[in-house]
Backbone and ligand atoms as CSV (ligand in chain L), in Angstrom:
chain,resi,resn,atom,element,x,y,z
A,1,MET,N,N,19.643,7.926,14.599
A,1,MET,CA,C,19.073,6.731,13.923
A,1,MET,C,C,20.182,5.937,13.294
A,2,ALA,N,N,20.215,4.614,13.571
A,2,ALA,CA,C,21.296,3.792,13.090
A,2,ALA,C,C,21.024,3.302,11.649
A,3,LYS,N,N,22.153,3.222,10.892
A,3,LYS,CA,C,21.971,2.737,9.502
A,3,LYS,C,C,21.602,1.298,9.457
A,4,LEU,N,N,20.884,0.894,8.403
A,4,LEU,CA,C,20.412,-0.452,8.261
A,4,LEU,C,C,21.592,-1.343,7.816
A,5,ALA,N,N,21.636,-2.540,8.395
A,5,ALA,CA,C,22.603,-3.545,7.968
A,5,ALA,C,C,22.215,-3.951,6.497
A,6,ILE,N,N,23.163,-4.531,5.797
A,6,ILE,CA,C,22.987,-4.787,4.376
A,6,ILE,C,C,21.792,-5.786,4.169
A,7,ASP,N,N,21.655,-6.735,5.069
A,7,ASP,CA,C,20.487,-7.664,4.870
A,7,ASP,C,C,19.156,-7.000,5.151
A,8,GLU,N,N,19.169,-6.067,6.154
A,8,GLU,CA,C,17.942,-5.266,6.436
A,8,GLU,C,C,17.640,-4.381,5.253
A,9,LEU,N,N,18.659,-3.807,4.644
A,9,LEU,CA,C,18.472,-2.901,3.547
A,9,LEU,C,C,17.934,-3.660,2.315
A,10,LYS,N,N,18.485,-4.826,2.033
A,10,LYS,CA,C,18.040,-5.603,0.890
A,10,LYS,C,C,16.596,-6.059,1.087
A,11,ASN,N,N,16.264,-6.362,2.341
A,11,ASN,CA,C,14.929,-6.727,2.697
A,11,ASN,C,C,14.000,-5.560,2.461
A,12,ALA,N,N,14.359,-4.382,2.916
A,12,ALA,CA,C,13.541,-3.183,2.737
A,12,ALA,C,C,13.302,-2.881,1.289
A,13,LEU,N,N,14.326,-3.155,0.462
A,13,LEU,CA,C,14.208,-2.824,-0.972
A,13,LEU,C,C,13.244,-3.726,-1.744
A,14,LYS,N,N,12.866,-4.833,-1.091
A,14,LYS,CA,C,11.835,-5.682,-1.716
A,14,LYS,C,C,10.558,-4.898,-1.883
A,15,ARG,N,N,10.277,-3.971,-0.969
A,15,ARG,CA,C,9.070,-3.191,-1.081
A,15,ARG,C,C,9.268,-1.999,-2.027
A,16,LEU,N,N,10.485,-1.831,-2.513
A,16,LEU,CA,C,10.814,-0.686,-3.334
A,16,LEU,C,C,11.520,-1.131,-4.625
A,17,PRO,N,N,10.758,-1.870,-5.455
A,17,PRO,CA,C,11.443,-2.512,-6.634
A,17,PRO,C,C,12.033,-1.574,-7.625
A,18,ASP,N,N,11.655,-0.289,-7.605
A,18,ASP,CA,C,12.203,0.636,-8.572
A,18,ASP,C,C,13.427,1.363,-8.065
A,19,TRP,N,N,13.809,1.078,-6.783
A,19,TRP,CA,C,14.998,1.662,-6.210
A,19,TRP,C,C,16.148,0.703,-6.245
A,20,GLU,N,N,17.360,1.293,-6.311
A,20,GLU,CA,C,18.551,0.393,-6.347
A,20,GLU,C,C,19.617,0.948,-5.401
A,21,LEU,N,N,20.499,0.049,-5.034
A,21,LEU,CA,C,21.658,0.463,-4.281
A,21,LEU,C,C,22.603,1.266,-5.154
A,22,VAL,N,N,23.152,2.317,-4.620
A,22,VAL,CA,C,24.111,3.137,-5.370
A,22,VAL,C,C,25.473,2.434,-5.307
A,23,LYS,N,N,26.142,2.427,-6.430
A,23,LYS,CA,C,27.467,1.800,-6.505
A,23,LYS,C,C,28.447,2.675,-5.749
A,24,ASP,N,N,29.331,2.036,-4.995
A,24,ASP,CA,C,30.417,2.719,-4.290
A,24,ASP,C,C,29.952,3.714,-3.227
A,25,ARG,N,N,28.684,3.534,-2.751
A,25,ARG,CA,C,28.207,4.479,-1.739
A,25,ARG,C,C,27.053,3.895,-1.018
A,26,GLU,N,N,26.852,4.131,0.292
A,26,GLU,CA,C,25.710,3.590,0.995
A,26,GLU,C,C,24.533,4.504,0.866
A,27,ALA,N,N,23.810,4.275,-0.202
A,27,ALA,CA,C,22.664,5.115,-0.555
A,27,ALA,C,C,21.770,4.343,-1.505
A,28,ILE,N,N,20.521,4.830,-1.655
A,28,ILE,CA,C,19.624,4.191,-2.622
A,28,ILE,C,C,19.176,5.279,-3.618
A,29,SER,N,N,18.836,4.905,-4.830
A,29,SER,CA,C,18.464,5.865,-5.821
A,29,SER,C,C,17.342,5.368,-6.720
A,30,ARG,N,N,16.633,6.299,-7.306
A,30,ARG,CA,C,15.592,5.966,-8.286
A,30,ARG,C,C,15.480,7.136,-9.278
A,31,LYS,N,N,15.215,6.789,-10.514
A,31,LYS,CA,C,14.935,7.799,-11.561
A,31,LYS,C,C,13.424,7.840,-11.782
A,32,PHE,N,N,12.876,8.972,-11.664
A,32,PHE,CA,C,11.432,9.173,-11.971
A,32,PHE,C,C,11.305,9.906,-13.303
A,33,GLN,N,N,10.237,9.562,-14.004
A,33,GLN,CA,C,9.911,10.301,-15.246
A,33,GLN,C,C,8.464,10.637,-15.259
A,34,PHE,N,N,8.188,11.921,-15.634
A,34,PHE,CA,C,6.801,12.435,-15.547
A,34,PHE,C,C,6.380,12.893,-16.960
A,35,VAL,N,N,5.124,13.281,-17.061
A,35,VAL,CA,C,4.646,13.670,-18.431
A,35,VAL,C,C,5.271,14.976,-18.871
A,36,ASP,N,N,5.563,15.853,-17.929
A,36,ASP,CA,C,6.179,17.141,-18.336
A,36,ASP,C,C,6.794,17.790,-17.090
A,37,PHE,N,N,7.319,18.984,-17.250
A,37,PHE,CA,C,7.986,19.651,-16.112
A,37,PHE,C,C,7.021,19.934,-14.974
A,38,ASP,N,N,5.825,20.372,-15.343
A,38,ASP,CA,C,4.810,20.690,-14.264
A,38,ASP,C,C,4.594,19.486,-13.376
A,39,ALA,N,N,4.441,18.311,-13.978
A,39,ALA,CA,C,4.185,17.112,-13.133
A,39,ALA,C,C,5.453,16.781,-12.298
A,40,ALA,N,N,6.610,16.942,-12.914
A,40,ALA,CA,C,7.840,16.674,-12.151
A,40,ALA,C,C,7.957,17.646,-10.955
A,41,PHE,N,N,7.685,18.912,-11.243
A,41,PHE,CA,C,7.868,19.904,-10.177
A,41,PHE,C,C,6.760,19.770,-9.115
A,42,ALA,N,N,5.607,19.362,-9.485
A,42,ALA,CA,C,4.535,19.121,-8.515
A,42,ALA,C,C,4.950,17.993,-7.559
A,43,PHE,N,N,5.537,16.932,-8.132
A,43,PHE,CA,C,6.073,15.834,-7.342
A,43,PHE,C,C,7.165,16.308,-6.435
A,44,MET,N,N,8.071,17.172,-6.927
A,44,MET,CA,C,9.154,17.679,-6.085
A,44,MET,C,C,8.607,18.514,-4.937
A,45,THR,N,N,7.569,19.269,-5.229
A,45,THR,CA,C,6.990,20.115,-4.228
A,45,THR,C,C,6.409,19.306,-3.099
A,46,ARG,N,N,5.667,18.234,-3.451
A,46,ARG,CA,C,5.116,17.337,-2.434
A,46,ARG,C,C,6.221,16.716,-1.611
A,47,CYS,N,N,7.253,16.299,-2.304
A,47,CYS,CA,C,8.383,15.634,-1.585
A,47,CYS,C,C,9.064,16.650,-0.657
A,48,ALA,N,N,9.239,17.870,-1.155
A,48,ALA,CA,C,9.931,18.909,-0.389
A,48,ALA,C,C,9.181,19.230,0.916
A,49,LEU,N,N,7.837,19.294,0.832
A,49,LEU,CA,C,7.048,19.621,1.994
A,49,LEU,C,C,7.179,18.476,3.026
A,50,LEU,N,N,7.171,17.239,2.546
A,50,LEU,CA,C,7.320,16.104,3.468
A,50,LEU,C,C,8.743,16.117,4.052
A,51,ALA,N,N,9.748,16.327,3.206
A,51,ALA,CA,C,11.140,16.360,3.679
A,51,ALA,C,C,11.332,17.352,4.732
A,52,ALA,N,N,10.718,18.531,4.599
A,52,ALA,CA,C,10.845,19.582,5.598
A,52,ALA,C,C,10.229,19.100,6.946
A,53,LYS,N,N,9.105,18.450,6.814
A,53,LYS,CA,C,8.360,17.962,7.983
A,53,LYS,C,C,9.200,16.885,8.666
A,54,MET,N,N,9.816,15.985,7.894
A,54,MET,CA,C,10.625,14.883,8.410
A,54,MET,C,C,12.011,15.353,8.876
A,55,ASP,N,N,12.429,16.562,8.440
A,55,ASP,CA,C,13.792,17.022,8.619
A,55,ASP,C,C,14.742,15.960,8.053
A,56,HIS,N,N,14.369,15.553,6.840
A,56,HIS,CA,C,15.211,14.543,6.153
A,56,HIS,C,C,15.118,14.876,4.639
A,57,HIS,N,N,16.254,15.111,4.010
A,57,HIS,CA,C,16.250,15.761,2.757
A,57,HIS,C,C,16.889,14.935,1.644
A,58,PRO,N,N,16.224,14.893,0.477
A,58,PRO,CA,C,16.773,14.097,-0.623
A,58,PRO,C,C,17.901,14.823,-1.349
A,59,GLU,N,N,18.777,14.072,-1.952
A,59,GLU,CA,C,19.680,14.641,-2.985
A,59,GLU,C,C,18.930,14.375,-4.294
A,60,TRP,N,N,18.775,15.422,-5.115
A,60,TRP,CA,C,18.042,15.145,-6.354
A,60,TRP,C,C,18.530,16.079,-7.471
A,61,PHE,N,N,18.132,15.648,-8.630
A,61,PHE,CA,C,18.561,16.333,-9.873
A,61,PHE,C,C,17.383,16.322,-10.834
A,62,ASN,N,N,17.021,17.479,-11.299
A,62,ASN,CA,C,15.841,17.565,-12.221
A,62,ASN,C,C,16.225,18.218,-13.543
A,63,VAL,N,N,15.834,17.557,-14.595
A,63,VAL,CA,C,15.840,18.219,-15.918
A,63,VAL,C,C,14.500,17.923,-16.533
A,64,TYR,N,N,13.781,18.998,-16.916
A,64,TYR,CA,C,12.462,18.910,-17.571
A,64,TYR,C,C,11.556,17.907,-16.828
A,65,ASN,N,N,11.297,16.745,-17.422
A,65,ASN,CA,C,10.345,15.796,-16.805
A,65,ASN,C,C,10.998,14.714,-16.012
A,66,LYS,N,N,12.257,14.802,-15.799
A,66,LYS,CA,C,13.019,13.690,-15.092
A,66,LYS,C,C,13.520,14.172,-13.732
A,67,VAL,N,N,13.375,13.324,-12.757
A,67,VAL,CA,C,13.921,13.613,-11.448
A,67,VAL,C,C,14.723,12.367,-10.975
A,68,GLU,N,N,15.997,12.596,-10.721
A,68,GLU,CA,C,16.847,11.549,-10.182
A,68,GLU,C,C,17.036,11.788,-8.681
A,69,VAL,N,N,16.702,10.828,-7.881
A,69,VAL,CA,C,16.731,10.988,-6.437
A,69,VAL,C,C,17.761,9.979,-5.823
A,70,THR,N,N,18.557,10.495,-4.877
A,70,THR,CA,C,19.427,9.643,-4.087
A,70,THR,C,C,19.104,9.936,-2.628
A,71,LEU,N,N,18.898,8.814,-1.877
A,71,LEU,CA,C,18.570,8.983,-0.452
A,71,LEU,C,C,19.613,8.273,0.413
A,72,ALA,N,N,20.084,8.999,1.373
A,72,ALA,CA,C,21.020,8.506,2.403
A,72,ALA,C,C,20.845,9.360,3.630
A,73,THR,N,N,21.267,8.859,4.775
A,73,THR,CA,C,21.204,9.645,5.990
A,73,THR,C,C,22.641,10.041,6.297
A,74,HIS,N,N,22.937,11.290,6.079
A,74,HIS,CA,C,24.351,11.743,6.169
A,74,HIS,C,C,24.836,11.607,7.563
A,75,ASP,N,N,24.000,11.884,8.549
A,75,ASP,CA,C,24.435,11.790,9.924
A,75,ASP,C,C,24.814,10.376,10.323
A,76,ALA,N,N,24.198,9.379,9.616
A,76,ALA,CA,C,24.473,7.990,9.969
A,76,ALA,C,C,25.501,7.308,8.992
A,77,GLY,N,N,25.809,8.010,7.940
A,77,GLY,CA,C,26.758,7.449,6.959
A,77,GLY,C,C,26.226,6.247,6.244
A,78,GLY,N,N,24.902,6.225,6.029
A,78,GLY,CA,C,24.294,5.114,5.287
A,78,GLY,C,C,22.793,5.268,5.163
A,79,VAL,N,N,22.124,4.225,4.884
A,79,VAL,CA,C,20.665,4.235,4.681
A,79,VAL,C,C,19.984,3.833,5.989
A,80,THR,N,N,19.063,4.627,6.406
A,80,THR,CA,C,18.270,4.324,7.627
A,80,THR,C,C,16.836,4.148,7.290
A,81,GLN,N,N,16.024,3.821,8.293
A,81,GLN,CA,C,14.594,3.680,8.073
A,81,GLN,C,C,13.950,4.938,7.553
A,82,LYS,N,N,14.552,6.106,7.887
A,82,LYS,CA,C,14.015,7.374,7.391
A,82,LYS,C,C,14.100,7.451,5.866
A,83,ASP,N,N,15.173,6.918,5.285
A,83,ASP,CA,C,15.304,6.869,3.853
A,83,ASP,C,C,14.290,5.965,3.200
A,84,ILE,N,N,14.074,4.862,3.865
A,84,ILE,CA,C,13.043,3.931,3.361
A,84,ILE,C,C,11.679,4.546,3.417
A,85,ASP,N,N,11.376,5.225,4.522
A,85,ASP,CA,C,10.026,5.898,4.671
A,85,ASP,C,C,9.885,6.966,3.616
A,86,LEU,N,N,10.901,7.710,3.359
A,86,LEU,CA,C,10.857,8.797,2.384
A,86,LEU,C,C,10.647,8.213,0.951
A,87,ALA,N,N,11.426,7.120,0.693
A,87,ALA,CA,C,11.272,6.424,-0.610
A,87,ALA,C,C,9.863,5.937,-0.843
A,88,VAL,N,N,9.293,5.323,0.182
A,88,VAL,CA,C,7.901,4.786,0.048
A,88,VAL,C,C,6.962,5.925,-0.295
A,89,ALA,N,N,7.115,7.080,0.496
A,89,ALA,CA,C,6.234,8.220,0.267
A,89,ALA,C,C,6.475,8.781,-1.173
A,90,MET,N,N,7.733,8.880,-1.629
A,90,MET,CA,C,7.988,9.389,-2.936
A,90,MET,C,C,7.357,8.528,-4.046
A,91,ASP,N,N,7.403,7.200,-3.869
A,91,ASP,CA,C,6.762,6.300,-4.802
A,91,ASP,C,C,5.256,6.637,-4.848
A,92,GLY,N,N,4.691,6.890,-3.701
A,92,GLY,CA,C,3.250,7.187,-3.610
A,92,GLY,C,C,2.926,8.509,-4.365
A,93,TYR,N,N,3.742,9.525,-4.143
A,93,TYR,CA,C,3.491,10.828,-4.771
A,93,TYR,C,C,3.696,10.703,-6.281
A,94,ALA,N,N,4.560,9.844,-6.709
A,94,ALA,CA,C,4.902,9.732,-8.139
A,94,ALA,C,C,3.844,8.971,-8.900
A,95,ALA,N,N,3.101,8.120,-8.163
A,95,ALA,CA,C,2.221,7.135,-8.863
A,95,ALA,C,C,1.239,7.798,-9.818
A,96,MET,N,N,0.810,8.999,-9.530
A,96,MET,CA,C,-0.135,9.674,-10.392
A,96,MET,C,C,0.469,10.275,-11.636
A,97,GLY,N,N,1.542,11.032,-11.473
A,97,GLY,CA,C,2.030,11.812,-12.587
A,97,GLY,C,C,3.152,11.176,-13.411
A,98,GLU,N,N,3.490,9.954,-12.967
A,98,GLU,CA,C,4.677,9.348,-13.591
A,98,GLU,C,C,4.367,8.760,-14.974
A,99,ARG,N,N,5.344,8.828,-15.827
A,99,ARG,CA,C,5.290,8.111,-17.109
A,99,ARG,C,C,6.520,7.289,-17.194
A,100,ARG,N,N,6.339,6.002,-17.321
A,100,ARG,CA,C,7.498,5.127,-17.449
A,100,ARG,C,C,7.970,5.093,-18.869
A,101,PRO,N,N,9.285,4.936,-19.070
A,101,PRO,CA,C,9.769,4.898,-20.414
A,101,PRO,C,C,9.256,3.632,-21.102
A,102,ARG,N,N,8.953,3.681,-22.402
A,102,ARG,CA,C,8.503,2.475,-23.126
A,102,ARG,C,C,9.708,1.599,-23.261
A,103,SER,N,N,9.464,0.236,-23.143
A,103,SER,CA,C,10.609,-0.653,-23.253
A,103,SER,C,C,10.473,-1.414,-24.592
L,1,H2B,N1,N,18.811,14.764,5.553
L,1,H2B,C1,C,19.461,13.650,5.242
L,1,H2B,N2,N,19.173,13.042,4.047
L,1,H2B,N3,N,20.382,13.157,6.065
L,1,H2B,C2,C,20.664,13.705,7.219
L,1,H2B,O1,O,21.512,13.208,7.954
L,1,H2B,C3,C,19.947,14.898,7.590
L,1,H2B,C4,C,19.053,15.422,6.634
L,1,H2B,N4,N,20.197,15.511,8.727
L,1,H2B,N5,N,18.434,16.582,6.946
L,1,H2B,C5,C,19.395,16.591,9.219
L,1,H2B,C6,C,18.833,17.365,8.070
L,1,H2B,C7,C,20.231,17.396,10.153
L,1,H2B,O2,O,21.352,17.975,9.470
L,1,H2B,C8,C,19.457,18.478,10.879
L,1,H2B,C9,C,20.379,19.281,11.744
L,1,H2B,O3,O,18.451,17.841,11.624
């Protein structure tokens, strides 16, 4: 799978307003916050099952109720449609258990 050109990527990110381009790397990232660890881990479990099915795996970091996700396609050296598809699915899984920080 070929990596997306920068204009394709920016266009794809319009559907993913909470995701951003990673600095100094061809990848996208998002920070999720949940009500507690159970909700965060339930989210990660759903993502993990989908990732296994897609054979496409996130880079992520979890502490308590926070999950930081970075998506890239290592085989392509950049962001592909697979990363976009996984990001859209992750947004969907998060929609229920997520708590956004108060601003
Ligand atoms: N996940 C991600 N994020 N990028 C990849 O290039 C990738 C992957 N490649 N999961 C897959 C596994 C590949 O290594 C296997 C052999 O299909």
